[in-house]
N, C-alpha and C positions, 0 to 999 in steps of 0.2 A: 460538617458534613455537605458534600456538593448532592446536586440534581443528579448528576450521571450516578454515583454511590447509590442513592435511591431509587432509583429507575432500575440498576442493576439487583440492586435488592428485592425489589418486589417481584420483577420478573424471575433473574434467576433462581429464590428460592426455592418458589412452586417448581419450577423447571428441572431443580436439581430433586424434587423429590419427587414429581414424577416419573425421572427416571431412573429412581431406585426403586421405586413401588411395581415397575415398569419388570425391571431384573430380578423382580424378588421373585413374584408372579409367574414369567416366562424361565424357570430354571432347567424347565426339561430338557436332553439335549438332541441335539436334531441333526441328522448327516447332512449334510453339503457334499453331493455328488457333482464332480467336473467331466465325470465319465457317461458320454450319453447312449453307450452300449452296451453295457453291461449293471442294467440295473438292478439285480441283484446282490452281485459282488464286486461293487466297482473299483478301477485299479486307483483311483484319485478320489478318493473323497477324506473328509472330517467330520468328529463329532464335535459338535460346542456346541450350548447351550442356545436356546432359540435367544435371548437377547441379545446375546455375543453378535451372533450374527446378521440383528437388526442393525444393533450398533453402530458396527461396521459398514454395514452396506449407508447407512445416514452419511459415517465420514467420509463415508468412500466419494459420495457423491459431492458433500459439501468441496469438498477440495479438488474436484475433476470442474467443477463451476466454476470455483477459487482460478483453476490453472487457464481453464480457458477464456472466464475476462479477461483475468491481465493478458494472455494473447491476442484476443479482439484487440485490447486498447495500445498495439503497440505501435500504432500508425500517429497516436495520439500525444506518446511519452517521444516518439522521433522529432515530432514538432514541436513540441515543447524545450529538449534538447538543440535544434537547429535555433530555436529561437532566442531561447539562452545565451549561444555562441554570439547571435546578432547585437543582443544588445551588450555583451560586455564590449564588444569588437565600438560596437556606433557610443557605448560611454568612455572609452578610452580615447577615440577621433574627437567626443564633448571636451572634452579635460585636455588635448593637447591643441585644441583649439581656443578655450580660453587662456592657457599659460603663455601661447600665440598675440592674442590679442590685450594682455597685460602687459606683455612686451613692448609691445607694439604703441600703446599706450602711454608708457613711462618712455619712450624713447620720445612722442612727440610733444610733450610737456617740454615749454618754455626755461631754460636753467634759469636759473634765480639769479640777479644782478646784480652787485652792489648800493645801484641808484634807487632799488626798488625797499631795499633794509634800510636804507636811509632814510627813507621816506615815510 
């Protein structure tokens, strides 16, 4: 078992148990209203268990926080993309220069003569 799985079990299991206990303890319905003017009979309202309202709010906050963080990191992703393109260009340029240097070395070597072979 990896350390990650052990930590996930040590943290995840009690957290899941707390969420289940919270849901069981808060089953009563609450009315969530989106009509600020008619408090006695709101036009836009829904009755949900209290735990559902709270858990949906928490999940919505996590999603909004993730989207916000992703949006703020856009400039870093753009910079990383630019550097990847530049790195690929420089690697291709380096490989071309290596090939040209190898060709130049092969052309600069003196051709073997028969006198050298005989000696």
